[in-house]
C-alpha positions, 0 to 999 in steps of 0.5 A, a space after each residue: 886285837 882289843 880294837 878289832 874285838 871292841 869294834 865287833 861288839 859295837 857292831 853287836 850293839 848295834 844289832 842289838 838295838 835294831 833287833 829290838 827295834 824290829 821286835 816292836 814293830 806290829 806283830 802278824 800271824 797267817 794261818 790257813 783255812 784247810 778243815 772243810 765242811 762244804 756241802 757234798 763233801 770236799 771234792 778234790 781238795 779235802 784240806 784246800 787251802 781254801 784261803 787265809 787269815 792273817 791277824 795283825 796288831 794295831 794299836 790296841 786292837 787287831 786287824 783281820 785279812 780274810 783272803 780266799 783263794 782265786 775262785 772262791 767267794 764268800 756266801 751267808 748261809 744257815 750252814 755257816 751260821 748266817 756269817 760271812 766269817 766268824 771267830 771266837 771273842 768273849 771279851 766284853 770291851 771289844 767291838 768289830 769296826 772298819 769293815 770292808 770287802 773286796 774283789 781282787 783288791 777292789 772294794 765292793 759296795 753292799 746295799 745295806 753294809 756290813 756288820 760285825 758282832 763280839 761276845 754273843 750269848 748265847 753263841 750261834 752254830 755253824 755246820 760241822 764247826 761248833 759254836 761261835 761267839 763273834 762274826 761278820 755279816 751282811 746287815 741286811 741278810 737279804 743282800 747276801 743270801 747264798 749264792 746271791 751274795 755279791 762276788 767278794 773273796 776279801 774281808 777286812 775288819 779291825 777288832 777293838 781293845 783285844 790282842 792276837 793271843 786272846 783271839 786265837 781261842 778255839 771253840 769247843 770243837 777245836 776251831 779258831 775261824 770260819 768262812 762260809 764260801 762258795 768254792 770255785 777253785 779247782 776240785 770243789 766247783 760249785 759247792 758251799 759251806 764252811 771251811 775253817 782253821 783247825 790247827 794254830 802253829 806255834 811262833 817262828 823260831 829265830 825271831 825277836 829276841 832268840 834270834 839277837 842273841 843268836 847273831 851276837 853269840 856268833 859276832 863273839 865266837 868270831 872275835 875269839 877265833 880271830 884272837 887265837 889265830 893271832 896270838 
């Protein structure tokens, strides 16, 4: 019986090694754009969702993948602070790099290109969502002026020298991210304006070390039950 218990402990040790290995992989967090500030109201979808924002740790920076729901597209208007997408970043050493826009996964070419900014002072304002200190925008404003913007529904970029925790900072209005969109999904066709992430959920329970501890505890409990039955 001692041998069986030893084998189970070896298995637990292997599970621990694997679990610790998993915990070192790139962290990713996804949030939904559900807070609506479209002009003329939000139609039949007052809480969206209108798309997602995914942040993934990438070395010493964070990769952003902003994906709008089918039918929606990015636009650049004064209502959105003249940004396609905005967030909060007051880190003096950070920067926005590797920006690309896609339509259903295919890269979109914008004549003047795309630019990004961080730790902007004074902050810029977007209707109904407060002030912001970072964003992604068309380098030549005329390239993305309102509905004349190229048809794009995904934005991808990296913020250097930052962590996910540092970029999950709410502004004074309690908002984390905004996208300026022309809504085309069922329920809000033709409406434009910012949509944002207002509430950031807590971490998923059961991942990482807590999950590992629970798994090892289960193996040890199983070993005790076997030993009691054979005693």
